N, C-alpha and C positions, 0 to 999 in steps of 0.2 A: 247603392251603398255609398256611404261617405268614406273618404280616405284622409287620414291624418298623417303628416310627415314630420319627423324630427330629423334635422340635418346634423350630421356628425362629421368631424374631420378625423379620418381613421386610416390605418395602414395595416397590412396583414402579413404574417409569417408563421409557418408551422414547422420549420426545420432550419438547419444551419445553411440552407440554400439562400436565405435572405439575412439581411443585417438584423442585429438585435433591436434596433430602433424601429423595425417594421413588424414587430410581433403583434398579433391580434390579442386584445385583452378580453373581448366578449362579443358574442353575436346575439342580438335580441330579435325575436320574431313577434310580429303583430298580425292580427287577423284583418280581414277586409274592412271591419268597422273601426279599426284603430285601437283595438283592445290588446294589451300586451299578453302574449301567451306564455312564452318561456324565454329564459336567458341562459346561455352556455358560456362559462368563463374558463379561461385557459391559464395554466402555469407551465413554466419552462425550466430546463436545466441550463448550465453554463454553455452548452453546445446548441442552444436554441431549439431543443427537442421538447415536445410536449411531455410533461410528467403527470399532470392532473387535469381533469375536466370536471367542473362542477355544473350540474344541471339544476336549474330552478324552475319549477312550474309556478308562474306568477299568478295564475288564476286559482290554483289549489293551495298556494302558500306552502309548498313542500320542496325538498331538494335532496339530491344524493350526488355522489361523486365517483369517478373512475380514476384509477392510477395506471400510468403507462410505464412499463419497464422496457427501456430501449437497449437493443443489442445490434450487432453489425448486420445480421441477416433476418431479424424478426423483432416485432414489438408485441409484448404481452399486455393485454388490457384487462384489468380486474375491476369488476363492479363491486364497490365496497358496501353496497346495500342489497346484496343478492337475495337476502331473505324476503325482500319486498318485490323482487323482479325475477323473471324467468332466466335472464341471461346473467351468468356469473363471470365468464372469462371468454375473451376472444384473442386468438393468436394470429397475427398477420405476418406472412413470410415474404421475403424479398429476394430478388436476384438481379444483379447489375442495376440496382437502384429502382427497380419496378416491382409492384405487387404481383406475385405469382399465385398466391393462394391464401386462404384464411380458414380457421376452424372456430366455430362458435359452440361453447359449452354452456349448460344450464343446470340449475338445481331448483327443486320445488321450495315452497315457502318455509319448510323446516331447515333450509340451508344445507341439507345433506343429500337427500334423495335426488338422483339424476332426473332432470326434466325431460331430456332427450335420451332415447336408447343409444343413439350414436350422435356425434356432433354434426351440426350443419356445416357443410364445406362449400367454399367458393374457389373456383379455379379461373385464372385469367390468362388469356392468350394474346400475343402481339404479332404484328407482321414484321417484315425485315426493316421497316422504317421506324420501328418502335412505337407504332400506334396500336392501341388496344382494339382488337377486333372481335373478341368474344368473352363473355362472362357465363360461367356455368355453376349453378347451385344444385346441391344434392342433399336431401335429408330423407327421413323415412316416409314422408307423406307428400312432399311438394318439390319435385324436381323441375327445373326449367333451364333453358339456354337462351341467352340474349346475344344476337349477332349485331355487330356494329359496322356500318358501311361508311367509308371515307371517300372524299373527293376534293382535290385542291387544298389539302391541309385542313379540311373541315369534316366533322361528323355530319353526314347527310341523312342517315336513317338508323333507327334502333328497333330491332324486331325481336320480341320475346315469343318463343314457341307457344302456340295455342292461347295467346293472351292479348297482346296489343302490338300495334305498329306505330312508330313515331317518325315524323319527318321534322327536320330542323332547318331554320333559316337564321341568317346572321346579319348583324348591323355592320356598318363600315368602321366600327371602333376596334382598334387593336386590343387583343386580350392581354391584359397586364399580367406579368409574372406573379404579382401579388394576389391575383384573383383566387379567393378561397372556395368558390362554389363550383361544383362539378355538374352543372345543369345538363351537359351533354351526355353524362354517364349515369344519371339517376335512374334507379330501377322503378320506372313507372310513376314516379312522383313529379310534381311540378316545381317543387322547391325542397331543399333538404331539411327534414325534421330531425330532431334528436332521436336516435335509434340505437339502443344498446346492441342490437343484432348486426347493425351495419355502421360501425364507427369509422368506416373508411372515408366518410365525408371529410374527416379531419386531415386527410393525406392527399390532397389533389396533386402534389408534386410527384407522387409515386405512381401515377397512372400512365406513365410514358408520355409521349408527345400529346399536346393538347391543341385544340383548334386555335388558330391565330387570330380569330375575331370573336367578339362577344355574341352569344346567342340572343336573338331578338324574338323569335317565335318557335314554339314547339307545338305541333299538331299531333294529338294522340287519338288514334282510331282504336277504340275498345268497344264496350257495349254501346257507347254513343261517342260521337266526335266531340273533342274538346280542343280549344285553341288557347294556349297560354302565351302571353306576351310579357316581355321583360324590359323594364326601363331602369336605367342606371344613373346614379349620381357619382361623379368622380371628384377627388380633391385635386389640388393644384399639382400634386406629384403624379397624377394619372392613376391613382389607386381607387378601387371601387369602395365607396362609403355607404351606399344604400342601394337596395334593389327593390323595385316595386313590381309585384307579380299580379297580372290580371288574368282571369279565366273567362273566356268568351266576352271580353270587354268590361267585365265587372271586377272591382278590386277584390283580390283574394288574399294577398299577404304583403307585408313589408318586412324586409330583412335589413337590419342595421348592424354595422360593424364598428366597434370601438377599439382603438389601438393604444398600445403603450407608448409613452414618450421615451426618449433616450435615458431618462432617469428611472424608468421602470414604473412610473405612475401613469395610470390611464388618463388619456386626454378627456376633457369634459365635453359633453355634447352641447350643441347650440340649441337654444329654445326654439320651439316651432315658429316658423315665419311663413307669411304668405308671399308668393312670388310677386314682384312688382313689375318687372319687364322681362320679356323673353326675346332673345336675338339669335339669329343663325350666325355661322362663322364669317359671313360677309358683313356682319354688323347691321343687318336688316331686322327690324322689330317684327315679331310674329305674334299671333293671338294665342297659340298653344304650342306645346312640345311637339316637334316633328322628328322624323327619322334622321339620324345622324347626331352630331354634337350640337347641343343648345347651350347658350350662355344665358344664365338667369341671374338678374340683379335683384337681391332681396331688399325688403324695406329697411333692414338694418345696415345697408350699404355693402354687405358681403356679396361676392360673386361666386356662383357655382357652375360647374360644367355638368350637364345632364345628357347622358347618352341613351338613345332609344334605337 
């Protein structure tokens, strides 16, 4: 499969834990052929909390949005197009700054009749170090528990009962505070897709402590073994601007993040460029991207850091 890259200069924030100038404006997902799939755009209040998320299906030319009502101990997320979707409301509960549970409610297409006899519930547990060690989902037909094993400040294994087993490996790159992706906690997915049932992807800062390095490989043992590899592009501030996802060595997805400037206007993306020269940190030119930090000088004279 061919892979097309658009390079953006971007920064991320989903809460008042980061400065206003670091707020994400949008995340765009492309498939392995370089075709744009969807775009998720974010709006914020004066305290840098998400107030609205607009989802655009770029292939179907459709969109809808969700509103976020922020309180001290919970966030209520309402899908404003619930007549077209199963999920109408998700309530996320917090304690001491960490997600402890969530409830997902739904209605049928008439907008009134309950879709679920009871809400889907998620419960999260942490160890004494503030690391998430278990996620438990309960509904009328599909219950499961995911156990998370840590070691050396990293998530080493993720095991869902009677479903799959994941092992994780890491690069030598420090995990920036601004990283918006929870690859280490994803429920069986190789990258975060927009999901009304699991909007928790928008709150990585609430998952307790996070691995101090960036994930480089996730091996999923399910019906068949799959190996997902992650390559990153960082801006000069050390923020992730782009993630390339490969499945068994083939291009699977490209995730791009666009950020607001201090004026609140989204920064513009850089047009696609072909890499001119690749160097390691010692200044030695290489033929391809290798593990660690790579310095890539583009044809337009710009320099990019790419972490693998």
